[in-house]
Each structure stands twice: as C-alpha cells, then as structure tokens.
N, C-alpha and C positions, 0 to 999 in steps of 0.2 A: 405409829411407824410409818416413815415416809414412803410414798409410793414412787417406785422407779419407773420412769417413762420409757417405754420401748418404742422405737421408731416403727411405723407401720411398714410391713414388707412391700405393700403396694406402692406406698409413697416413695420408699427408698429406691425401689426399682424404677419408678417413673423418673426420679431425679438422675439416676445413672444413665438412663437411655436418652434423656433430653438432648445432650450435645450430639449424639449419634443421629437422632431424628432431625435435628436442625440441619446438620451436614447433608443428610439424605435429601431434605427438601431443596437445599441450595443446589445440590447435584442435579436433581430432576429439573429445576427451573433453568439451570444452564444448559441441560440437554435440549430443552425447548428452544432457547435462544439459539443454540447451534443449529437446530433444525430450520430456523428462519434466517440463517446467516447469509444465504444468497440474495436476500433482499426482496424476493417476490412474496406474493400472498400465498399462504399455506392453510389448507382446510384442517379442521380439528381432527378428522379421520387420519390424514397424512401426518400430522404432528404426533398423534398417538402411535402410529405405525413406525415412524422414524425413531421415536424414543423408547419404544417398548412399554409405554405406560398405558393403563387402562384409560378409556376415553373420558370417564368421570374425573379421574385424577389429572389428566392432561387438561381438561376444561377448567378445573378449579385453579390450577397453577397458572395457566396462560391468562385467565381472567384476572388473577392477581397481578401479573405483569402488566396488563392493560391498566389496571387501577393505579399503579405506581408510575405509569408513563414510560415503561420499557418496551411496550408492544402496542400495536394499533389493531383495532378490530373493525372489519367490514361486516356489519350486521346482515346486510342483504345477501352477501355471498357466504356468510358463515366462515370467513377466513381471517388469518392473522398475519402480521408481518412485524419486523423490528421498527421501533419508533426513531425519530431523528435524534432522540436523546443520546443515542450511541455515538453520534458524530461528536458531541460535546466531550464524551469520555475519551474517544480516540484522539481528538485534538489536544486534550489535556496531557495525554502521554507523549504526543509528538513534541509539545512545547518544553518538556523537561529533557529532551534529547538535544545535545549539541552535535548536529550531524557533521559539521566541519571537523570538529575535534575527533570524533570517532573515526572519520574517513581519512584523515590527513596522512596517516602512515601508508594506507593503501594507495592513495594518490601519489605519494612520493615513489612508491615501488613501481607503479605504472609508468610514471614520468621517466624513471631510470631504465626500465625494461624497454620502453618504446622509443625513448629519446625525443618524444613529441610533447606538445603542450597538453596538459590535462586540466579539465575544468570541472567544477562541481556546481550544479545548477539546482534551483528549487522553483516550484511552480508559483506563478503570480496570476493575477486576475485575467490578464489578456496575453501574457507571454511569460517566458521563464527568465529567471534572474541568476546571473553568475555570482556566486558567493565566495568562490575560492578558485585560484588559477596558478598553476605551476608551469613555467615556461620550459620548453624542450631545449635540448642541447644543440640542435642543428643550427647552422648559421642562418639558414632560411627557415623560419618557423612561424607558427601562428601565435598571435598575441591577444590575450583577453585580460580584462581587469575586473576586480570585485565591483559589483553594481551594474556591470554591463547587462543590457537586456538582450535576450535571444528569442527570436520569434518561434512560435510553436510549429510553424509550417515549413520554414526554410532552414532550420538548424537541426543537427542530430540531437543535441541535448534537449531541445524543445520538443522534438517528435517523441523521444523516449519517454517524456512525461505526458505528452498529449495523448499518446496511444492508450493510456490507462485511465484517462479521465472519463466520466460518464458521457454517453452519447449526447445527452441534453446539453452538456457543457460544450462539446465540440460543435454542435449545431449552432449554439449561441455565437460562438467565435466566427463561424461561417457567415452568419447573418450580419454580424458587425462589419463585415468587409475586411477582415484582417489578413486575408491571403494576398498580400501585395507582393509583386515580383521584385526581388533584389538584384537578380541577374537574369539573363535570358534563359537560364536553366531552371529557375525556380518553379516548383510545382505549385500552381494556384488553383487547380481544379479540385474541389472537395472529393469527388469520387476517386480520382487518382491518389489523392492524399490518404483517403480511407484505406485504399489497398496497401499503401506503404505502412500505415499504422497496424493493419492486421498482420502484415508480415513481421513487424516488430513483436507483436504479441506472440507470434509463432516461434520465432527464433530467439527472442530475448534481447535483441540489439537492432539498431537501425543506422542508416548512413545518410550523408548528403555529400554531393560532389559538385563543387563550384555553384551551389545554389544560393549560398549566403554571401560569398565573396569569390571573385574570379581568382583562380590559382590556389584555392584552399579547399581541403576536404576534411571530413570529420566522421567519426564513428562513436556511437553513444549507447548506453544502456541504463535502465532505471535502478534506483535503489528502493526497496520496499520497507515500509515501517512495520512496527509490531502488529498493526491491525491489517496488514496486507495491502495498504494504499501505496502508490508510487509517490514518495515524498521528496525524492531528489533524483538527479541523474548525473552520470559522469561521462564526459566526452574526451576522446583522444583526437586532437586536431593538428594538421600540419600541411605542408606543401602537397598539392594535388598530384604532383609528379611522383611522389613516394606512395600514394594511395591507389595501387591497382586493386582489382577485385580480390585477389588472393590475400593481399595484405589486410584489406578491410575485413575479410572473413576471419583471419587469425586474430585480428585486433578485437573483433566483436566477441569471439569466444573467450579471449583473455579477459575482457571486461566482464562478461557474465560470471566467470569464475571468481574474480576479485570482488565483485559487487555482492555476490552471495555471502562472502565473508563479511562485508560490511553490514549487510542485513542482519547476519547472525550477531555481530557485535552490537548493533543497535538494540537488539532484543535483550541482550545482556545488560546494557546500559539502562534500559527502561525498567529493569528490575522484574521481580516475579509477576508474570501475567498468566493466571490460570487458563489452561486450555482444556485439558481433560483430567485435571487433577482433583477436582472437588467431588469425592464421593462417587457413587454410581447412580445412574438414572433409575435403577430398579428399587 
C-alpha cells in the first residue's frame, strides 16, 4: 500500500512565514538607513534607539549593510554612516527624469502669470547652465538662451542651486576664484554670499538686483529631486525697474508654490520610491 507523504507542519509554517520574514528584514534595514540619512556618523546605541531594534539585531543588520557597501563603519568610534554608493543610486534616478519636460507646463504658467522671462537651470561643475528659457511678454524683457551659463554667485538661478550644495563644494568654488564682479553691485565676498545663501535656505527663494547685468533683476528658487537634492532651479527675470522689493517677495512666494508642484511631479515621474512602505522596523 503506497505511503502518502504529509508535509511537515514545521516546514509548511516556515515556508509560509518566509516572505513575511524577508519583508521584515528589509524594513529593519531600511529603518537603519533612514537613521543615517542625515549623513553624519551614528553610534550603534543611537541606531538601536532610533529604530526601536535590540542592539544585537541592529548590529547584525548594520554590519550586513557595511558588508554589501551600503554603509561605512568607523571601528575606532564604533559609529556608522551611509556609504557613497547611495550617490550612485540617487544619480541613476535623476538620469531617468526629464526635468524640462516635467517642468515645462509650470514654466509656461509662470511666464503667463508674471509676463517675465522664465528660465530653468541645472547645476554644473563651476556654474549653472540654462536648459530652458521662455521669454516674457514685456517689450523690455530679459533674454536667455539654452546653453547659457549662469554664475553661482551673481545670478539668482545660480544662487538657488549653490545654496543647497555641500559646504565643501562652495568652499572649492571660493578657492577657485570664481567670485568675479560682473557689475559694481556683484557680491564677491564669500561671507556676504554665505549670508545670502542662508537666507535662501530659510525662505526657499533668492534674488539678485543688477548684479549680473545692469538694468536687470531676477528671483529664483530650487527644484528638489526625489532624493532631496536641489537638481534644478527656476528664475523669473526682467527689467530692474519692475522688480521692487514687494514684487520680488511676491514672485519668490509664487515660485516656491509652483516649484513644490514640480518637485511632486518629478517624484511621480521617477516611479515608486519606498520611503516608509516596506514593512515595520519591529
């Protein structure tokens, strides 16, 4: 008489729980990555506290992250931080985004609303680069062209990007002697420029008045990518005679509102990017 094989209850249960266990492990590992997301070194104790994991569990998981190159370990300090591999992943996401295509409708709306020239710029090694420009409807208006370079210190679109670059990058630009005066109003002192950049980070927008060209003024704000980096900026430029302080403030707030929508659209275009959706850290 043939013997009927019966699946072991233990084996069957283990198989059923395996997907859940894998998801839980991924969720815990992601919680550790989130705890290191600010970029600084974090002690094992603080990692455990931030994630709610037992120290042994946190140690095993963060060690695995170090082993696969997603985290770095300072043995002397007993601390951990994100590895540079995450830059590779972030740039890969950015490369699949057509910023100009996503932003174009918003740029058109800004151009119609303000009647001024609207520019889209992206960061370059030593300055920003205009990649899209829509001319305003005023007879006397600012003109820019795709491929035009915009300095980080004397243009609003450059400052809106420069403000969010790492301090090491900004210091390198200063050492290269890039703060050349374009007009007698151009800010060329690094300390003064740092104050302007800090104000940009506080308000979300920045300005320049006849610093890049006599008779012209500009207001700009950054666009943030899915990983939180400033990947582009949008500026509204025109005759300095039309850009009094009140107009600049209104334009700055208008930009922040529109660019938040562009940032949201970029996240949609990038596709699903797990933030807090993979299981629980517990």
